[in-house]
C-alpha positions in Angstrom: -19.7 5.4 -40.9 -19.7 6.1 -44.3 -16.7 3.8 -45.7 -13.7 5.5 -47.0 -13.2 4.7 -50.7 -9.4 5.1 -50.7 -8.3 3.7 -46.6 -10.1 1.0 -46.3 -6.4 -0.7 -45.3 -6.5 1.6 -42.5 -7.1 1.1 -39.5 -10.6 2.6 -37.6 -9.4 4.5 -35.5 -7.4 6.3 -38.0 -9.9 6.6 -40.2 -12.4 7.6 -37.2 -10.2 10.8 -37.2 -10.6 11.8 -41.1 -14.7 11.0 -40.3 -14.4 13.8 -37.2 -11.9 15.7 -40.1 -14.5 15.4 -42.6 -17.5 16.5 -40.2 -15.7 19.5 -38.2 -15.8 20.7 -42.2 -12.0 20.6 -41.6 -10.4 18.6 -43.2 -9.7 20.7 -47.0 -8.5 23.2 -44.8 -5.6 20.6 -43.0 -5.0 19.5 -46.7 -4.2 22.7 -48.0 -2.5 24.2 -44.7 -0.1 21.3 -44.8 0.1 21.7 -48.9 0.1 24.9 -49.4 2.2 24.9 -53.1 0.7 24.3 -56.3 3.4 22.7 -58.8 4.0 24.8 -62.6 4.1 21.2 -64.4 1.0 21.9 -66.5 2.0 20.6 -69.5 2.8 16.7 -71.0 6.4 18.6 -72.0 6.8 20.0 -68.1 5.9 16.7 -66.4 9.1 14.9 -68.8 10.9 17.3 -67.9 10.1 16.6 -64.2 10.0 12.8 -64.8 13.1 12.8 -66.6 15.4 14.8 -64.5 14.2 12.7 -61.7 15.0 9.8 -62.5 18.0 10.9 -64.0 19.4 12.2 -60.3 17.8 8.8 -58.1 17.6 6.0 -61.8 21.4 6.6 -63.8 21.3 3.1 -65.0 17.1 2.4 -65.2 15.9 2.4 -68.6 15.1 4.6 -70.4 11.7 6.6 -70.7 10.5 7.9 -73.9 6.9 8.8 -72.7 5.2 10.9 -70.0 2.3 12.5 -69.9 -1.3 13.5 -68.2 -3.5 11.3 -69.3 -7.2 12.3 -69.0 -9.0 9.1 -68.9 -6.8 7.3 -65.3 -9.4 8.1 -63.6 -12.0 6.8 -64.5 -10.2 3.7 -65.4 -10.3 1.6 -61.3 -8.8 4.7 -60.1 -5.1 4.2 -61.2 -3.5 7.1 -60.6 -0.5 6.8 -62.7 0.5 3.5 -64.8 4.0 2.4 -66.0 3.9 0.1 -69.8 6.5 -1.2 -71.5 6.6 -2.3 -74.9 8.6 -4.9 -76.3 9.2 -4.9 -80.1 11.4 -6.9 -82.9 12.4 -4.5 -85.3 14.9 -6.0 -87.8 17.3 -8.6 -86.0 16.8 -5.7 -83.0 14.2 -6.0 -79.9 12.9 -2.4 -79.2 11.6 -1.3 -75.2 9.4 0.8 -75.1 9.2 2.4 -71.3 6.2 5.1 -71.0 4.6 6.0 -67.7 1.4 8.6 -67.8 -0.6 10.4 -64.7 -3.8 10.7 -63.7 -4.9 14.4 -65.3 -6.2 15.6 -61.6 -2.8 16.4 -60.7 -2.2 19.4 -63.5 -4.1 20.8 -60.0 -2.8 19.0 -57.0 -0.2 19.9 -54.7 3.2 19.7 -55.8 4.7 16.7 -52.8 1.4 14.8 -54.5 2.7 15.0 -57.7 6.2 14.1 -56.6 5.2 10.8 -54.3 2.7 9.5 -58.3 5.8 10.4 -60.8 8.5 8.1 -57.5 6.0 5.7 -57.8 6.1 5.1 -61.1 9.3 5.5 -61.6 9.8 2.5 -59.0 8.0 0.8 -61.3 10.9 0.8 -63.7 12.8 -1.5 -61.6 10.9 -3.0 -58.8 7.6 -4.6 -60.5 5.5 -5.4 -57.6 4.6 -3.5 -55.1 7.2 -4.9 -53.0 9.6 -4.5 -49.7 12.0 -3.4 -52.7 9.6 -1.4 -54.5 9.3 1.0 -51.2 12.5 1.2 -50.3 13.3 2.2 -53.9 10.5 4.8 -53.0 11.9 6.4 -49.9 15.3 6.3 -51.7 13.5 9.2 -53.8 11.1 11.0 -51.3 12.2 9.9 -47.5 8.7 11.4 -46.9 7.0 8.6 -49.6 4.6 7.2 -46.9 3.4 10.4 -45.3 2.6 11.8 -48.6 0.1 8.1 -49.6 -1.0 8.5 -46.6 -1.8 12.1 -47.4 -2.1 12.3 -51.3 -5.4 9.0 -50.3 -7.1 12.3 -48.0 -7.0 14.9 -50.5 -9.2 12.5 -53.4 -11.5 11.7 -50.2 -11.6 15.5 -50.5 -11.5 15.6 -53.7 -15.1 13.2 -54.2 -16.8 15.5 -51.3 -16.9 18.1 -53.3 -17.8 16.2 -56.4 -20.0 14.0 -55.5 -20.5 11.2 -58.2 -22.9 11.1 -60.6 
């Protein structure tokens, strides 16, 4: 069996089921039936508005975001799907902080649920820096189906890799 790079931490029996879907050429069909709806968040402005709406609903007291955008380079660098950065600078006598979220541009065409999962993940990093229990509880607070979406996103990435093999 070929290793599935996005599913390495999952049980072998689950990976075997994914291999069976791949062999039957039905992984893409299963994903399209489960996630048929694309989103309309195609521009950086729309992504910013979408993210701010989620932030204001779930993280009202969190630090403000100064920038949210799609990034063409993210899918190449260490398979990051989204990033969050915080930069603090002293201006005069004040400490100014800028927080940014960047989402891999492959999510412009992804199902709506996957974009939401990535944005929720990056928003959770505003309050919780580490991938610990508190972080995942916050993700589940913002998206109750978070863990299933994360797994299905890994299936989606596996399917995308099969469609466009690396050179």
